[in-house]
N, C-alpha and C positions, 0 to 999 in steps of 0.2 A: 333523437331520441331511440332510434334502432339500435344505434351503438351501444347506448346506455342500457338497455335492455337485455342484449346480448352478454354484456359484462355483469349485469347483474344475475344472470342465468349462470355464468359461468362460476361468480363466488358462491351461488345456492349449490350447484354440483359440489364444489370445492367442501362446503360444510356438510352436505349430507354423505359426501365420500370418507369423511373424517369421523363424522359422527359415531358409528360403530365401535370405531377404535377408542374414541374418547370415551364413549360410554363404559367400555368395559375396564378401562385404566381406573375411572373413577369408582366404578363399583368394587373390583377385585384389587386394586392396589392402593389408590389414595386415600378412600374411606378407611379401609381397613387399616391404613397406616397412621391415621389420625386418630382414629380410636384407640389405637396401641400406645401412642404417644398421650393421649389422655389418660389414659388408665396407669401410665407410668408415672405420671408426675402428680398423681392425687392418692391419697389415702382416705378412702371413705369420700367425703365431700370435702377434704382438707388439702389444699396446695400444697405439696412439699417438694417441688421443683425438682433438681436433679439429685435429691438426697439419694436414690436407691442407684444413681450411676456412680456416684462418689463413694459409697459404699462398697460398690464391687471392686474398687482399686484396693483396697484393704482385705478383701476375701481371698484367701489363699486358693479356695478351690476354684474360684472364677478365673482368677490369672493364670492358674495350670492349663485351665481348659481352653482359655484363650491363646496361650503360647502353644499349647498342642496342636490346635485348629489352624493357626498360623504356618506352623512348620509343615503340617500334614499338605495343606494347600500349596505352600511354595514349592517342597519338593516335588509333589505329583504333577504340578503345572510345568516345572522346569524338564523333568525326566521325561514327559509326554511331548512337549514341545520339541526338545533335541530328538528324540527318536522319531517323531513325525516328520520331520526335514530329513533325516537319514533315510528313511522308508520310502519318502515320496522323491527325492534324488535318486532313488535306486528304481523306482518305478516311473520314471520319466521318459526314457527311451524305449523304443520299440523292440520287442523280443517275442519269442516263442513263450507263450504260456501266460502272456500280460495280463489279459482279460481275466483270467483265472487269479493269477495273483492279486488284482485290485479287487475282484470279488472277496477273496479270502481275507483281505486286509480290511476291508470294510464292514465285515460280518459282525463285527464285535459292537457296531454301533447300533444294531437292532437289539442287542441283549440287553434286558433289563438289569438295572444296576444290582439288585436283590439277588438275581441269578446268576451276575459275575461273582459275587460275593460267595455264593454256595459253590461254585465251579474253583475258586481260590482255597476255600477249605478242602475240597476234594483233592486237590493238587499239593498243597503245601501241610496238610495237618500230619501229625507223628501215623497217622493210619492210612495216608493219601496215596497219590501215585508215585511223588519223588521218593517218599520214604521207601515205599516198595521196590521202586527201581535202586535206590541206594543199596538194600538188602539183597536183592538180586548181583549187584556189582560186586559185594562184598565190602563195601566201604562201613557198614554198621553190622553188628551183630544179631538185634533186634530193633523193632521200631520205637522202645522207649528212648533209646540214643538219638533218633532224628529230634532237631529241636521243633518246638510248636512256633512256626513261622505264622501260621494263618490265624491263630488266635491267640495273643500273648501281650506283654506290656509293650512292645516294640511294635512300630508303625509299618512293619514292613508288609503285612498282609494286606493292610488297608491302600498302601502306596501301590502297591504290585497290582490290585484289583482297578485301582482309579487308572492305573499307566494302561492296562489292558483296555478299559473303556475310551479312553480318551485320546490316546495315541492316532487311533484312525479318524478320529473326530477332527483333530487338527491336521492330520496328514491329509485328509481328502482334500480340504480348503487349499492346502500349498500345492498340492497336485494339481489341481484346477489352474492356479495362477502359473505353474510350469509350464502346463501343456499349452496355454494361450499365450506365454510370453514368447519372444522372438530372439531367436538365439545369436542376431548378428553381432552385439557389444560382446558377448562372452567369445565369441569365435574372434573377434577384433583383438580382444585381451589376449587370448592364448597364442595369436600370430604374432603378437607384440613381446613374447619371451615370460608373460607373466605366468605364474604357476595357477595349478587348479584352485589349490587353498586359498591365495590372494584374490583369483578371479571370481570365487565364490563370496568371500567377504565383501569385496567392493562391486561386484556386479550383480549377482545372482540374489544375495541376502537383501539387500535393500527394496528388491522387487516383490519379494516373498515376504518382507517383515511385516506389511499392514494386515495380512493374513494370519500369520502367526500370533501377533499381538493381541488381535481382535477374539480369535478362537481361545487363546489363552487366559483371556479376561473371564470368558464364560466358564472354562474348566476351573479356575481359581476360586470363582464365585459359587460352583456348584461344591467345589472340595471343601470350601470352608465353611457352608451351612449344611452338608450332608449329614444326615442321621443314620439312615439304615445300615450303609455299608460300615461306618466306624462300630455301630453297635453291635455286628456279626462278628468283626475281624479284631476287635482289639477289646483290652480290659480298661484302657484309661478311659477317662470322659473327655468329650470332645464338647464344645461350646452350644451345639446343637443337642447333644444329648443332656447336657446341664439344663438347658430350656426346658426341655420335655419333663425331666424328672423333678424341676422346681414347680413346673404347672401342675403336676399330679402329687404335690406335697401335702399330702391330708393333715400332716402334725402341724404346716404352717398357715395359718391365717392370711397373711400375706402373699400366698405362694404366686396367685396368677399374675398381681401386677407386678412382681420380681419377675417372672418369666417372661413377659411383654417387655419390659425394660432390657433384659439380657437379649432377647431376640432382636430389640432395636440395635444392639450393639453389631451383630450379624448384617442388619440393614444396611447401617451405617459405612461398616468396612465395605460391602459389595458396591454400595451405591460411590463411594468415594473413590475406588477402583476405576468403575467405569467414567466419573467425572475427570479423573487424571487421563486416562486413555484417550477421551474426547477433547481435551485441552491440547494434549501432545499433538495427537493429528491434526487438529485445526491449526496450530501453529506451523505445522509442516507444508502444511497446504497454502498458508500465507506467505 
């Protein structure tokens, strides 16, 4: 009887330990998600199924916003991941000023996204720092000649802002792995005559890849669904901006259910990316 009581107490502790997390997930994730799905597949009291989702496929505005958001997220993620690995490898060894270098590298993590977007405007706008520097160097005659990189039709300003923000986020995770791993295999590889690049590809990269991929998934999800940074730095419409504009379209009586349906597309993409990551990592462990 006593062992059973101990088991029951242990199970009860586990239930109570997970109860706050489960409650938060239900209240702030699953319940709103189910409400959004219900509103998306109904028009008033009429069940219309996937009519809105099918209509999106023939909507040029939605397709362009989806493709632009995807390109933006993929490009930002790739550049951030590559830059993070390069910088983390450079910060791996002990050198004079390493603590200051690491501190400066991770500073951007604490800066809000909207503040980073404002900094990009100050740097890349025709009246910004780089424009003034170009004028002082004699590369341009006046600020009108400097291209509007901060807020134009291209995604340069948004990608630049995301890279500044996400590179230290990925890089600190990679640096933590690099500093905790043993260098024995790398040294053995180099002693056998294997070059630095091949040693990195076959020895170092497999060790840091889980950290790179897991943080990159977070970066992709945020970049794909981000609203405030593209709204400040680009004239084109992303999927999140389309959701916002649709939700507040007073001339469309069906605006809110359409916005919910478009928001579900963002949720499906980010959840699918997470599911693929979990599936791949689980297969590797097996």
